[in-house]
C-alpha positions as CSV (number, residue, x, y, z in Angstrom):
1,M,4.2,55.6,-1.7
2,T,6.4,53.8,0.8
3,T,8.1,50.5,0.4
4,R,7.9,48.1,3.3
5,T,11.2,46.4,4.1
6,P,10.6,42.7,4.6
7,A,11.5,41.3,8.0
8,P,14.7,39.2,8.1
9,S,14.4,35.5,8.0
10,P,14.7,33.8,11.4
11,A,18.1,32.7,12.4
12,E,18.7,29.1,13.5
13,A,21.0,27.1,15.8
14,V,20.8,23.3,15.8
15,F,22.9,21.0,18.0
16,P,22.5,17.7,19.9
17,A,21.2,17.8,23.5
18,L,19.5,15.5,26.0
19,G,19.7,12.6,23.6
20,T,17.8,14.4,20.9
21,T,18.2,17.5,18.7
22,A,17.8,21.0,20.0
23,V,16.6,23.6,17.5
24,L,16.5,27.3,18.3
25,L,15.0,30.0,16.0
26,V,14.9,33.7,16.7
27,T,13.2,36.4,14.7
28,D,16.2,38.8,15.1
29,P,19.4,37.2,13.8
30,N,21.5,39.5,16.0
31,A,19.9,37.9,19.0
32,L,20.9,34.4,18.2
33,P,24.1,34.2,20.3
34,A,22.3,35.5,23.5
35,A,19.3,33.2,23.0
36,E,21.6,30.2,22.4
37,A,23.5,31.0,25.6
38,V,20.2,30.9,27.5
39,L,19.2,27.6,25.9
40,R,22.5,25.9,26.5
41,A,22.4,27.0,30.1
42,E,18.9,25.6,30.6
43,L,20.0,22.3,28.9
44,A,23.1,22.0,31.1
45,A,21.0,22.6,34.3
46,V,18.3,20.1,33.5
47,D,20.9,17.4,32.5
48,L,22.7,17.8,35.8
49,T,19.5,17.9,37.8
50,C,17.2,15.3,36.1
51,S,19.3,12.8,34.0
52,R,18.8,9.1,34.8
53,F,22.1,8.3,33.1
54,R,24.5,10.6,34.9
55,P,26.1,9.2,38.1
56,D,26.5,12.8,39.4
57,S,23.0,14.0,38.7
58,E,20.6,15.0,41.5
59,L,18.0,12.5,40.2
60,T,20.6,9.7,40.6
61,R,21.2,10.8,44.2
62,V,17.5,10.9,44.9
63,N,16.9,7.5,43.5
64,L,19.7,5.9,45.4
65,N,18.3,7.5,48.6
66,A,14.8,6.0,48.0
67,G,13.2,5.1,51.4
68,N,14.9,7.9,53.2
69,P,14.0,11.6,53.4
70,T,16.1,14.1,51.5
71,T,16.1,17.8,50.6
72,V,16.1,18.6,46.9
73,S,17.1,21.8,45.0
74,E,14.7,24.4,43.8
75,R,15.1,23.2,40.2
76,F,14.6,19.6,41.1
77,A,11.5,20.6,43.1
78,E,10.1,22.4,40.0
79,A,10.7,19.4,37.8
80,L,9.1,17.0,40.4
81,Q,6.1,19.2,40.8
82,A,5.6,19.3,37.0
83,A,5.8,15.5,37.0
84,L,3.4,15.1,39.9
85,R,0.9,17.5,38.3
86,A,1.1,15.5,35.1
87,A,0.3,12.3,37.0
88,R,-2.6,14.0,38.8
89,L,-4.1,15.4,35.6
90,T,-3.9,12.1,33.8
91,D,-4.9,9.9,36.8
92,G,-1.6,8.2,36.7
93,A,-1.3,7.5,32.9
94,V,1.8,9.7,33.1
95,D,3.6,8.6,36.3
96,P,7.2,9.6,37.3
97,T,7.7,6.3,39.3
98,V,8.4,4.3,36.2
99,G,12.1,4.5,36.5
100,R,12.8,0.9,37.6
101,A,10.4,-0.3,34.9
102,M,12.4,1.6,32.2
103,T,15.6,0.0,33.5
104,A,13.9,-3.5,33.4
105,L,13.1,-3.0,29.8
106,G,16.7,-2.3,29.0
107,Y,16.5,1.5,28.8
108,D,19.2,1.9,31.4
109,R,21.6,4.2,29.5
110,T,21.3,7.0,27.0
111,F,19.4,6.0,23.9
112,A,22.4,6.4,21.7
113,S,24.3,3.9,23.9
114,L,21.6,1.2,23.7
115,R,22.2,-1.9,21.7
116,P,19.5,-1.8,19.1
117,E,19.3,-5.7,19.1
118,D,19.9,-7.9,22.1
119,A,19.2,-11.6,22.4
120,R,18.6,-11.3,26.1
121,P,15.0,-10.9,27.1
122,P,14.0,-7.9,29.3
123,A,13.5,-8.4,33.0
124,P,10.0,-9.3,34.1
125,A,7.6,-6.3,34.1
126,F,6.0,-4.9,37.2
127,P,3.6,-2.0,37.7
128,A,5.0,1.4,38.8
129,P,4.7,2.0,42.6
130,G,2.5,5.0,41.8
131,W,2.9,8.8,42.2
132,R,0.6,8.9,45.2
133,Q,3.2,7.1,47.3
134,I,5.6,10.0,46.9
135,L,5.8,12.2,50.0
136,F,6.9,15.8,49.1
137,D,6.6,19.1,50.9
138,P,7.1,21.9,48.3
139,R,7.8,24.5,51.0
140,S,10.7,22.7,52.7
141,R,11.5,20.7,49.5
142,R,11.7,17.5,51.6
143,L,11.1,14.4,49.6
144,R,10.7,10.8,50.5
145,L,10.4,8.1,47.8
146,P,9.0,4.7,48.7
147,S,11.8,2.1,49.1
148,F,13.0,0.6,45.8
149,T,11.3,3.4,43.8
150,H,13.1,5.2,41.0
151,L,11.9,8.4,39.4
152,D,12.0,9.1,35.7
153,L,11.4,12.8,35.1
154,G,12.5,12.7,31.5
155,A,9.4,13.6,29.5
156,T,8.0,16.5,31.7
157,A,11.5,17.8,32.5
158,K,12.4,18.1,28.8
159,A,9.1,19.9,28.1
160,L,9.7,22.2,31.1
161,T,13.1,23.0,29.7
162,A,11.6,24.0,26.4
163,D,9.1,26.3,28.2
164,R,11.8,27.9,30.4
165,A,14.3,28.4,27.6
166,A,11.8,29.9,25.2
167,H,10.5,32.4,27.7
168,R,13.9,33.3,29.2
169,A,15.4,33.8,25.7
170,A,12.5,35.9,24.6
171,S,12.8,38.1,27.7
172,A,16.6,38.4,27.3
173,T,16.5,39.3,23.6
174,G,13.1,41.1,23.2
175,C,12.4,39.0,20.0
176,G,10.4,36.0,19.0
177,V,11.9,32.7,20.0
178,L,11.1,29.0,19.2
179,V,12.7,26.2,21.1
180,S,12.3,22.6,19.9
181,L,13.7,19.6,21.9
182,G,12.8,16.5,20.0
183,G,9.1,16.3,20.2
184,D,8.7,19.3,22.6
185,L,8.3,22.7,21.1
186,A,7.6,26.0,22.8
187,V,7.4,29.6,21.4
188,A,7.6,33.0,23.2
189,G,7.8,36.6,22.2
190,T,6.3,38.0,18.9
191,A,6.1,35.3,16.2
192,P,7.0,36.1,12.6
193,D,4.3,37.2,10.2
194,G,2.0,34.2,9.6
195,G,3.4,32.4,12.7
196,W,6.1,29.8,13.1
197,R,5.5,27.1,10.4
198,I,5.8,23.7,11.9
199,A,6.0,20.4,10.0
200,L,4.4,17.3,11.6
201,A,6.2,14.0,11.1
202,D,6.3,10.5,12.6
203,D,9.0,11.4,15.0
204,H,8.1,14.9,16.2
205,A,6.9,18.3,15.3
206,R,9.7,20.5,14.0
207,P,10.3,23.9,12.4
208,A,9.7,23.9,8.6
209,A,10.5,20.9,6.5
210,D,10.1,19.8,2.9
211,H,7.6,17.1,3.6
212,G,4.5,16.3,5.7
213,P,1.6,18.4,6.8
214,A,2.2,21.7,8.6
215,V,0.6,24.1,11.1
216,E,1.3,27.7,11.9
217,V,2.0,28.5,15.6
218,T,1.9,32.0,17.1
219,G,2.0,31.2,20.8
220,G,2.0,28.4,23.3
221,A,3.5,25.0,22.6
222,L,3.2,21.7,20.7
223,A,4.3,18.3,21.8
224,T,4.5,15.0,19.9
225,S,4.7,11.6,21.5
226,G,5.2,8.5,19.4
227,I,6.2,4.8,19.4
228,R,8.3,4.6,16.2
229,V,11.5,6.4,16.9
230,R,12.9,5.4,20.3
231,T,12.7,1.6,19.9
232,W,15.0,-1.3,20.5
233,R,14.7,-5.1,20.4
234,R,15.2,-7.7,23.1
235,A,14.9,-11.4,22.4
236,G,13.1,-10.6,19.1
237,R,10.6,-8.3,20.7
238,T,10.4,-4.6,19.7
239,L,10.1,-2.2,22.7
240,H,9.6,1.5,23.0
241,H,10.1,4.2,25.6
242,I,6.6,5.1,26.6
243,V,5.7,2.9,29.6
244,D,2.2,2.1,30.9
245,P,2.6,2.6,34.6
246,A,-0.2,0.1,35.3
247,T,1.8,-2.7,33.8
248,G,5.4,-1.6,33.5
249,E,5.3,-2.6,29.9
250,P,5.6,-0.4,26.8
251,A,2.2,1.1,26.1
252,A,0.0,-0.9,23.7
253,A,0.5,0.2,20.1
254,V,-2.7,2.0,19.1
255,W,-1.4,5.4,18.0
256,R,1.8,5.9,15.9
257,T,2.0,9.5,17.0
258,V,-0.1,12.0,19.0
259,T,0.5,15.8,18.7
260,V,-1.2,18.2,21.1
261,A,-1.3,22.0,21.3
262,A,-1.5,23.7,24.7
263,A,-0.5,26.8,26.5
264,T,2.7,25.2,27.8
265,C,4.9,22.5,26.5
266,V,4.6,20.7,29.8
267,D,0.8,20.5,29.4
268,A,1.1,19.5,25.7
269,N,3.6,16.8,26.5
270,T,1.5,15.5,29.4
271,A,-1.5,15.1,27.1
272,S,0.4,13.6,24.2
273,T,2.1,11.0,26.4
274,A,-1.1,10.2,28.2
275,A,-2.8,9.6,24.9
276,I,-0.2,7.0,23.8
277,V,-0.7,5.2,27.2
278,L,-4.5,5.4,27.1
279,G,-4.7,3.9,23.6
280,E,-8.3,3.4,22.6
281,R,-9.5,5.7,25.4
282,A,-7.3,8.6,24.2
283,A,-9.8,10.3,22.0
284,D,-12.4,10.6,24.7
285,W,-9.9,11.7,27.2
286,L,-8.5,14.4,24.9
287,R,-12.1,15.6,24.1
288,G,-12.6,16.0,27.9
289,A,-9.4,17.9,28.2
290,E,-10.5,20.2,25.4
291,L,-7.0,20.3,23.9
292,P,-6.5,20.5,20.1
293,A,-4.8,17.2,19.0
294,R,-3.8,15.2,16.0
295,L,-3.6,11.4,16.3
296,V,-2.2,9.1,13.7
297,D,-3.0,5.4,14.1
298,L,-0.8,2.4,13.0
299,D,-2.3,2.5,9.5
300,G,-1.6,6.2,9.0
301,H,-5.2,7.3,9.5
302,V,-5.4,10.7,11.0
303,V,-7.9,11.9,13.7
304,H,-8.3,15.6,14.4
305,L,-9.8,16.7,17.8
306,G,-10.5,19.9,19.6
307,G,-10.4,22.2,16.6
308,W,-7.1,21.0,15.2
309,P,-7.1,22.3,11.6
310,P,-7.3,20.0,8.6
311,D,-3.9,18.9,7.4
312,S,-2.4,21.6,5.2
313,A,0.1,21.3,2.3
314,P,3.6,20.3,3.3
315,A,6.0,23.0,4.4
316,T,8.6,23.8,1.8
317,P,12.1,25.2,2.1
318,G,12.0,29.0,2.3
319,D,8.6,29.1,4.1
320,P,8.5,31.5,7.0
321,R,9.4,29.8,10.2
């Protein structure tokens, strides 16, 4: 009779990044330093490339050059193509040309720097110029934005970073890796026995917690979009960060959170963000996309679509992650 040695518990690193919390889990504790180095390098690169709030970022340069042709870096091109694909798949519900609308609402600096309450009203809203107005040649990486157009690549760029970091870290270490950046979560490599246990909450999906329903993930990605966490008030009005490109206003409050599973975090994030913007039309759109999804309305009622499993018991401390 042989005794099976239990696999070690996953090792974890948690630190602030991109205005949210980065969580890294690896199935081999010895691989944590190498995996963390990969993640931190990816985070530094996307911040320098795609931040709306850094005066030295490539995105800031591109936005200031709107109306004129410019050549962008390979990393910026990858992030832009992910954003344009999201716009195409959602028929513009997720649109990278909402940058000026975000600024008009007062989201013109990192969320941590925003005044949570301001007596001044936001600037008048206006529709986004629209992604179809962007001229971009992927081969030459030549880009021309319409005049007075500012890009916001935040959502898809963060999800792309989760995808890239998880796969690069798994390749570098040869073990199972989970990367969570706020509401964007990607896994790569061989998952622990039973899968990564992910708790679902009003802010985002996250590795194991002591409350809320949970799912087990063995591959692919999850993304959660919601309207309750990144909020601020202007002239007595509560605003949130998911903008409807058709109006330039925060999307109508229909769903508190939407969580979607997909092969990549970019696809999951695209669908969850689109569902918030689509509101009452979200369920039909998600059925057409054939993606598993969990939607929670303002009263806390839960809708499962596309084979999303019934809510399980809460994850508890010590559960495999």
